[in-house]
C-alpha positions, 0 to 999 in steps of 0.5 A: 933759603931752600933746604936751609941748614943742609944747603947752607952746610954744603955751601959752608963746606965748599967755602972751607974746602969741599946724614945730609950729603952734597957733591962739591967739585972745584969749590962749587956745590952741585945744583939741580932741580927736583929736590925733595922737602918731606914728601914734596918735590921742589922744581926750582934750582937748588943745592943738590942735597940728599937727606938720609934718614940716618943721623945721630938722633935716628931712633932704633926700633924692631919691626913686625918680623923681629928685625932691628931698624934705624930711623927715619924717626928722630929724637930731635934736638929734644929730648935728644939721645939717652946718653945726653941725659936730657930726658930721652928714653929711646935709643939712637945712633948716638947711643949706639956709639956711646954703648960701644965706647966710641964716645963719652970719654970727654965732654961735647958741644964745646963743654955743654954736653956730657955723655953717660955711657952706662945710661946708653948701655942700659937703654939698649938692654931691652932691644938686646933682650928682644933680639937675644944678643948682647947690648954691644952686638945690638949697638954695633948692628945699629951703627952698621944699619945706619952706615948701610943706609947712608952708603945707599943714598950717597952712592945714588947721589954720586951716580946721578952726577957720574962721579967716582967716590975714590976721587973725593975727600969726605968733609964731615959737618954737623953734630954727628957728621964727624962721628959717622963720616969715617965709616961712610968714607971707608965704605965708599973708598974715598980718599980720606976724611976732613973734619973742620975745627968747628963742624957744628957751626958750618951750616951757619957759616954757609948761610953767611957766605952764600950768594943771593940768587933769584930764580924766575920760573914760568909754566908754559 
């Protein structure tokens, strides 16, 4: 499947109601040409997905001018964010939420993952020292940077289809979607946020219910 998880996630969202960002109108996922995989455009019909280089695993770093930046590099599924205690050493957006106390009060991943808030705070300390601010100020800034980047790309996707975000609900899927969805929906002034009972498996659902489609293209 072209754009695999992101595309099937959007299809799964449309099946249930209505980061990766896609537009769903009247139960149908918006499609188009010219989506990007890595550095390469794909000129075949596909789900119109905007992949934002900001997710739960996006890494924090300080650029040459001493300014905090987020992403696009990611901790990935391994070693994962520091707070998950799976070997990660670089701070991520997830670690920012943990350091700010917005997660870590219960286990995650269907009881498979526990969050160490103290480890997250300790991981942010070197960046906080470099910026000469507190750990919590650094973590909060990281969250704001991630949301700002998501806002920019999502606004572009909506403008591409001439849509007003105030007319839409925000359906959050994936591991970090619900964690960040409320912030992005607020910035976009959307109607509200919908979180499915099992957001982490919505992409798998989309892959199961997606229609089979064949496109034949000839260069003239």
